[in-house]
C-alpha positions as CSV (number, residue, x, y, z in Angstrom):
1,M,-6.4,53.5,8.3
2,Q,-6.3,49.8,9.0
3,R,-8.9,47.3,9.5
4,K,-8.6,44.8,12.4
5,P,-9.9,41.1,11.5
6,C,-13.2,40.2,12.2
7,A,-13.5,37.4,14.9
8,R,-16.4,36.2,14.0
9,R,-14.7,35.5,11.2
10,A,-11.8,33.6,12.3
11,F,-14.1,31.8,14.6
12,A,-16.3,30.7,12.0
13,V,-13.1,29.3,9.4
14,G,-11.6,27.5,12.7
15,A,-15.4,26.4,13.5
16,I,-14.9,24.3,10.0
17,F,-11.9,22.3,11.4
18,A,-12.9,21.9,15.4
19,R,-15.8,19.1,13.8
20,V,-14.4,15.5,14.7
21,W,-16.1,12.9,12.0
22,R,-16.2,9.1,13.3
23,M,-16.2,6.7,11.1
24,P,-18.0,3.9,13.0
25,T,-15.9,1.3,13.3
26,K,-15.4,-3.1,13.1
27,R,-13.3,-4.8,15.1
28,P,-11.9,-7.1,12.6
29,N,-11.8,-11.6,14.1
30,A,-9.2,-13.3,13.6
31,E,-11.0,-14.6,10.6
32,A,-11.8,-12.3,8.3
33,L,-7.6,-11.5,9.3
34,R,-6.5,-14.7,8.0
35,A,-9.1,-14.3,4.8
36,E,-7.3,-10.8,3.5
37,A,-4.0,-12.3,4.3
38,R,-4.6,-14.8,2.0
39,L,-6.2,-13.3,-1.0
40,L,-3.3,-10.3,-0.5
41,T,-0.7,-13.7,0.1
42,T,-2.2,-14.6,-3.5
43,A,-1.9,-11.3,-5.2
44,G,1.4,-10.4,-4.5
45,L,2.8,-14.1,-5.3
46,L,1.1,-13.3,-9.2
47,L,2.7,-9.8,-8.7
48,L,5.9,-11.4,-8.2
49,G,5.3,-14.2,-10.1
50,V,5.3,-11.6,-12.9
51,G,7.6,-8.6,-12.1
52,F,10.6,-11.2,-12.0
53,P,10.7,-13.0,-15.4
54,V,9.9,-9.5,-17.0
55,T,12.7,-8.0,-15.5
56,L,15.4,-10.6,-16.3
57,L,14.2,-11.1,-19.9
58,L,14.1,-7.4,-20.8
59,V,17.7,-7.3,-18.8
60,A,18.8,-9.8,-21.1
61,S,17.9,-8.1,-24.0
62,A,19.4,-5.0,-22.3
63,L,22.7,-7.0,-21.9
64,S,22.4,-8.2,-25.7
65,G,22.5,-5.1,-27.6
66,G,18.9,-5.4,-28.4
67,G,18.5,-1.6,-28.8
68,V,16.7,-1.4,-25.4
69,S,17.5,0.6,-23.2
70,P,19.4,0.2,-20.0
71,F,16.3,1.7,-17.6
72,V,14.0,-0.2,-19.1
73,P,13.8,-3.1,-17.0
74,V,13.7,-1.4,-14.2
75,A,10.9,1.0,-15.0
76,A,8.7,-2.2,-16.2
77,G,10.4,-4.5,-13.4
78,A,10.6,-2.7,-10.2
79,P,6.3,-1.9,-10.2
80,P,5.2,-5.0,-9.8
81,I,7.7,-6.7,-7.8
82,M,7.4,-3.6,-4.5
83,L,3.1,-4.1,-5.3
84,G,4.2,-8.2,-5.0
85,Y,6.4,-7.3,-1.9
86,L,4.1,-4.8,-0.3
87,A,0.9,-7.2,-0.7
88,C,3.2,-10.3,1.3
89,H,4.2,-7.7,3.5
90,F,0.4,-6.4,4.6
91,A,-0.3,-10.3,4.7
92,S,2.0,-11.1,7.4
93,Q,1.1,-8.3,9.7
94,R,-2.3,-9.4,9.1
95,M,-1.4,-12.8,10.0
96,L,0.5,-11.7,13.2
97,K,-2.7,-9.9,14.4
98,A,-5.1,-12.4,14.0
99,K,-2.7,-14.1,15.9
100,Q,-2.7,-11.3,18.3
101,L,-6.2,-11.4,19.0
102,E,-6.8,-15.1,19.4
103,G,-4.2,-14.7,22.8
104,G,-1.0,-15.5,20.9
105,R,-1.7,-19.4,20.4
C-alpha cells in the first residue's frame, strides 16, 4: 500500500524558508566610505609590499638551482599579492560610491 505525502509536513518544511529576516541597515555616508577606503588601501599596499619581494626572492632562489621547487614562489607569493590587489580594488569601489553619494563632485 502506498502512502500519500502528508500535506501538513510539506507545509511546515516550506514555512521555514518562507520567512524573511530583515537586518537593520544603516546607509553609509561619504566620510565613512572614505575611511574604509583608506584602511583598505593601506592594508592592500602592505600586502603588495610584502608579496612582491617575497615572490622575487623565491623566484631567484628557484632559478639559481637552490633546490627550491618552481611552485614555491607561486604558492607563497600569490596569496598576499591577490589579497593586496583585492583590498585596493574594494577601496576604489568605496571611493566611487562616496563620490556618488556626494553628488558627483
